[in-house]
N, C-alpha and C positions, 0 to 999 in steps of 0.2 A: 430481245431480238435486234440484230444489227440492221439498220435501214439501208435498203439499196438506193441507188441514185433515183430510180423511177419513183420509189415510195417517198423519197425526200421531196421531189418536185410536187407530188400529189399532196403531201402534207402542207407544203408551203403555199399551195394554190397559185403558183407562178410557173408557167410552162415555157414562156418565151421571154426574150429580152436579154440584155447584158447588164449585170449589176455593176456597181461602181467601186467595189472593194478590191483591195490587193494586199499582199503580205506586208508591204511597208506601212499600211494603215491598220494593222491588226490591233494595236493597242486601242485605237479609236473605235474599231468595230466591236470590240468586246465590251465597250462602255455605252455606245449609242449606235443603233443599227439603222435609223431612219435614212441617213445620207447615202447608204449603200444600196437601197432599194432600186430595182430597175426603173420604176416609175419616176424617180427623182432625176431631173435634168440639171446637172451641175453647170455652173458658169463656164463658158468656153475658155480654154487656155489661150494665152496671148500668142498670136501668130508671129509677132516680131519678138525675137529672142531678147532684144534690149529692154522689153517691157516686163520680162520675167524678173522677180526680185533677185538681188545680188547673190545671196547665199545659195539658193538652188541652182542658179546659173553657173556659179563657179564650181559647185559640186558636180554638175553634169560634165563640165570641161575636164575636171580632174579624173572622173570615171572614164571618159573617153581616152585620155592619155594612158591610164593604167591598163585599159583593155588592150590597146595596141601593144604596149610593152609586154603584157603577159601572153600575147599571141606571137611574141618574139619578132615584133616589128618596131621600127624606130618611129615614135610618134612625132608628127609635124606640129610642134608646139605653137609655132607662129600661126599656122592655119587654124588650129583648134582654138587658140585665144581669140582670133578674129571671128570665127564661127559662133562662139558663145559670148562674144563681147566682154571678155575679161582681161585683166592686166596680165600681160605676157610674162613679166618678171616674177610676179607672184605665182603664176601657174608653173613656171620653170622651177621655182624654189620648192613648191609642194611636190611636184613630180620627182625631182631629184631626191629629196629626202624620203618620199614614200616608196619609190621603186627600189632604192638602195636598201631600205629597211625590210621590205617584203622579200626581196631576193635573198638577203642575208638570212632571214628567218626560214625561208623554204629550204635553202641549202643546208642550214644547220640541222633541220629536222628531217633531212633526206626526202623532201617533198618536191624538189625542183624538177626532177625528171619524171614525176608521176603524170599519168593522164589527167587532164583538167577540163573543167567547165570554165568558160570566161564569158561574163555577162550573159548567162544562160537563163532562159525563161522556164520556170517550173510551174506546175499546177497541182494542188492537193484537194481531194474531195473527202471531207471529213465524214460524209454520210456513208459512202462506199469504202472509205479508208484506202484510197488508191492515189497514186501520184504518177505524173508523166512529164516529159519534156515537151514544151510548147514550141511549135514552129512560129517564128516571129519575123516580121518584115521591117521592124523599126526599133528605135531605142526603147520605147515603152509600149510596145504593141502587144496587148493581151487579147486580141480579137478572137483568137482560137479557143478561148476558155469556154467550158460548159457552164450552165447556170448554177450548178452546185459546186463548182471549183473555185478555189481561192488561188489566183496567180501571183507570182513574184519573181524577182530577178536575183540570181546568185552572182555577186561580183566576181568571185573566184571559188571554184570547188576543186579540191584535190581528191581525185578518185583513187583512193588507196584500196588495196586488195582486202584489207580487214576493216578499216574504219575511215570514212571520208571526212574531209575538213572543209567547212564552209566559211568563207571570208566575206566581210562587208566593210566598205570604206565609209567613213564619216568625216566630213570636213566641217569644222566649226568648233565653237566653244563648249557645246553641251557634253556633259559626261554621261556615259552609258553603263548601266549595270547589266552585264552580259547574262547573268544568271536568270534574269526575268525579262529579257528583251523579247517581246512577243513576235516581232518580225522574224527574228532568227529561229524561233521555235516553229513558226509556220513553215519556213523554208526547210527546216530539219525534218518535219513530218513528210514533206514531199520527197526529199532526198532519201529518207529512210525507206519509203515504199518503192521508189524507183530502183534503188540500188540493191535492196535486200541485205544490206550490211548492218553492223551495229549502228545505233543512232550516232549521228556525226558529232565531231568536235566543232564548236561554234567559236569564231574569232571575229571580233570587231576591232578594226584598226582606226583609231581616231587621230586625226592630224589637224593642227591649226597653225597659226603663224609662229608660235613658240614651242609647241608641244606635240609629241607623237608617242602614242602608247597603244600596244595591243591588249585587248581584254579577251581572255580565253576561258571556255567552260566545256566540259564533256557532257553530252546530252544522255539522259537515262531513258529506259523504256517507260518508266513511271511518268516522266515529264512529257513524253510523246503522247501517252494515253490521256493524261490530264488535259493537255492542250487540245487534243482532238475533241474531247467532251465539251470544252468551252467554245470551240469553233462551231460545233454542231448547234449548240443552243443559240449562239449569236447569228449564224447564217440562217437558221430556221426563222428567227425573228425578222432578219433583214429581208427575206424573200416572202414574208407574209403580207396580207393585205393591210395590216396595221403594224408596221415595224415600230419598235420601241424608240422613243425620242427622249434622251436623257441629257439635258444640258449640264455642263461642268467646265472645269478649267481647260479640258481638251478642246472645247469649242474654238479656242483661239487659233488652232492649227487645222481646223476642219475645212476642206475645200468646198463644202456646201454652206459655209457661213453666210454668204450673201443671200441665199434663197431659203434659209431655214426658218420655219414658222416660229420657232422658239425665240428668234431674234426679231420678230415682227414689230416690236415696239421701239425700233432703233431711233425713230424721230423724237421720242420722248425718253431715250435711254438715260440721260443724266437724272431726270426727275424720277423715273422708275427705280433706278439704282439707289437714289437718296431714300425713297420710300422703303425699299427693301432693307437698307441699312438701319433705318429708324425702327423697322419692325422685326429685325433679327432678334431672336430670343436666346440663342445659345451659340456655341463655337461652330457647330456644324452648319447652322444657317448663315453665319457670317462668312464661313469658308465658301459656301455656295454663292454668296453675293460677290466675293472676290473673283470667282470663276467667271461670273457673268460680266464683271468689270473688264477682265482681260479680253473677252470676246467682243464687248462693245468697243473697246479701244481699237482692236484690230479691224472691226467692221467699219468704223469711222475712217480709218486709213484707206480701206478698200474703196469706200464711197468717194473719198477725195481723189484717188487715182482714176476712178471712172469719170468723174466730172472733169478732171484735168484733161483726159484724153478727148472728151467730148468738145471741150473748148478748143483744143488743138485742131480738131477735125472740122469744127463748125463756126469758130469765131467766138468773140466775147459774149458773155451773158449779161443782160441788163438786170439790175437788182432793184428791189422795191425802195431802196434809199437813194436812187438816182445814180449810183455808182455802177461799175462794171467789174465782173470777174473775168480777168484776162491773163494770158501768159506774159510774164514780164521777165526780162533777162536778169541773170544774177551770176555771181561768181563766188566760189568758196574754196579756200585753201585748206588742205588737210595734211598736217604734219603730225604723224603719230610715231611712237616708238617702233611699232611694227614696220612702218614705211621706211624708217631710217635703216632698220636691219635688212630689209629687202634691197634697198639701194646700195648699201655699203658692205653687205655681208654680215654674218653674225658677230664675228670677233671685232672688226672695225666699228660696226654699228653699236655694239655695247660700249666700246671706248668713247665714242662720240656722245652717247646718251649719258654716260657717267660724267663727262666733261660739262655737258649742259646742266646736269643736276648740281654739280659743284659750283658752277657759275651762277646758280640761282635762276636759270632759265626755265626749269621745270618745277612748276608749283604742284605740290601734292596736298590735296584737301581731303580731310576725313569727313565722311557724311554717312547718314543712315538712309536706306531706301527699302521699300517694300518690294521683295522679289520672291519668285517661286524657286526653291532650291531643294536638294535632297537633305533630309534631316541629318 
């Protein structure tokens, strides 16, 4: 029997409050549900945009520029760069390449003149199997969601008479497998129910300093149904009195990392990790320890940022060795191949890089490093 929304709320024993989950965190939600529970109070987001990490700050600036472009408005790149505290020239480069590529793709596929969603908030209820468009008052405002709904934002939706197309922009180095991208599947469930069309085509457009590539996949009814089943299980756990807490490599990107009980041993993290490594009996256990290592490294970074901000606001800290922790001035020069290309343009930039390489000014060192990659 298909559960209604009311039955779902009764089953989960949670009738009020707003959970913390959204479509962009679907992959995390399917693996660990504790952080999404309405009772969990996540660390507040930085009010000063300059304190937001570089990558998400730049991503938000790019999204804003693309939003205005797709609404057929001229984006004020100088103003956007200042609002999000990002490099104007880099934003201009990303926007130029991104907008040209997207416009070319839409016109080639006869999608340019179709009705469209732009930065539109959707919500999907896997219990009732329903979707709707959310009324939103801000960039990431999901305040109108119901307790059993998973909200998310479609960067661009082409509303075709037969089959819609959902786009998502990704800025950065990470590669994406569109076939298994959980965020896009969640948005596809919502779109499919709202529009009553065939399951949508999903497109991720990844753009970084040197690379831009669209990844495309058509969604099937079987994928929609399978994803709904996974969401029901995860959200039922998330809304329960005892949501599942499952530490793993994904902890490194969890916005509840600082308040998670699974990371409560942060003060002794190096010693605990050493003990875990010494006690690991097989490959699975060693892989689990590596996941905890990533989370511990990120948690230490967050703690340093919090202490740094405290010292900025309240002055130096006296330490037990008679010294002080204080903010000291510093200066760092950053000359990268990407910055050369941004300053001089792709063609001239590559020529200068080649000249520097031939002159021996660029040293290339081979090394081995432990990283998490697709096999």
